[in-house]
C-alpha positions as CSV (number, residue, x, y, z in Angstrom):
1,M,99.2,76.7,33.6
2,H,97.3,80.1,33.6
3,A,93.6,80.9,33.4
4,V,91.7,83.8,32.1
5,S,88.8,84.7,34.4
6,I,86.0,86.7,32.7
7,Q,82.9,88.2,34.3
8,V,80.2,89.4,32.0
9,M,76.8,91.1,32.0
10,F,74.3,89.8,29.5
11,A,72.7,92.7,27.6
12,D,70.6,90.1,25.8
13,R,70.9,86.5,27.0
14,T,69.3,85.0,23.9
15,V,71.9,86.7,21.6
16,A,74.7,85.7,24.0
17,V,73.6,82.0,23.9
18,A,73.3,82.2,20.1
19,E,76.9,83.5,19.8
20,L,78.4,81.0,22.3
21,D,79.1,78.1,19.9
22,E,81.2,80.4,17.7
23,I,83.1,81.8,20.7
24,V,83.8,78.4,22.1
25,L,85.1,77.2,18.8
26,R,87.4,80.2,18.3
27,V,88.8,80.1,21.9
28,S,89.3,76.3,21.9
29,G,91.3,76.6,18.7
30,M,93.8,79.1,20.2
31,P,97.4,77.9,20.8
32,G,97.9,76.6,24.3
33,F,94.2,76.0,25.1
34,V,93.6,73.4,27.8
35,A,90.0,73.7,28.9
36,G,87.2,76.3,29.1
37,Y,84.0,76.7,31.1
38,W,81.3,79.2,30.4
39,V,78.8,79.5,33.2
40,A,75.5,81.4,33.6
41,A,75.3,83.0,37.0
42,P,72.2,84.3,38.8
43,G,70.5,87.3,37.2
44,D,72.0,88.7,34.0
45,K,75.6,87.7,34.8
46,G,77.9,85.1,33.5
47,R,81.5,83.8,34.0
48,A,84.1,82.0,32.0
49,M,87.3,80.3,33.2
50,I,89.6,79.4,30.3
51,V,92.8,77.6,31.0
52,F,95.9,77.7,28.9
53,D,99.3,76.0,29.2
54,S,101.2,79.2,29.7
55,E,100.8,82.8,30.8
56,E,101.7,84.0,27.3
57,A,98.9,81.9,25.8
58,A,96.4,83.2,28.4
59,Q,97.5,86.8,27.7
60,A,96.9,86.3,24.0
61,L,93.2,85.7,24.7
62,V,93.1,88.8,26.8
63,N,94.6,90.8,24.0
64,V,92.0,89.4,21.5
65,L,89.2,90.2,23.9
66,Q,90.4,93.8,24.5
67,S,90.8,94.5,20.8
68,A,87.5,92.8,19.7
69,P,84.4,94.9,19.0
70,A,81.7,94.6,21.5
71,R,79.1,92.0,20.8
72,G,75.4,92.7,21.1
73,G,74.6,90.1,23.8
74,V,77.4,90.4,26.3
75,A,79.5,93.2,28.0
76,A,82.7,92.2,29.8
77,E,82.9,93.5,33.4
78,S,86.3,92.1,34.2
79,I,89.1,90.1,32.6
80,E,92.0,88.8,34.6
81,V,94.9,86.3,34.1
82,G,96.0,84.2,37.0
83,E,98.2,81.2,37.7
84,V,96.4,77.9,38.2
85,M,97.4,76.8,41.7
86,A,95.6,73.4,41.7
87,H,93.2,71.4,39.6
88,A,91.4,68.1,39.8
């Protein structure tokens, strides 16, 4: 399994929350999706950890994110793919 780790800065937290249902629906429908967690961090930051069954599936999300137009409520600060070493 591989995970996509995303750190974001909320430009407008209200807009970001309003868009979240659509984002979760689209991401969870992607091939290889296993699980996803979207977390509000202190301040105007957020994080997401989205797990896929393969590196290729995880990279497909990265490709979508990098080619998608910016959304009004959120700006990505970093996007990384890594191998899941353990889970419970």
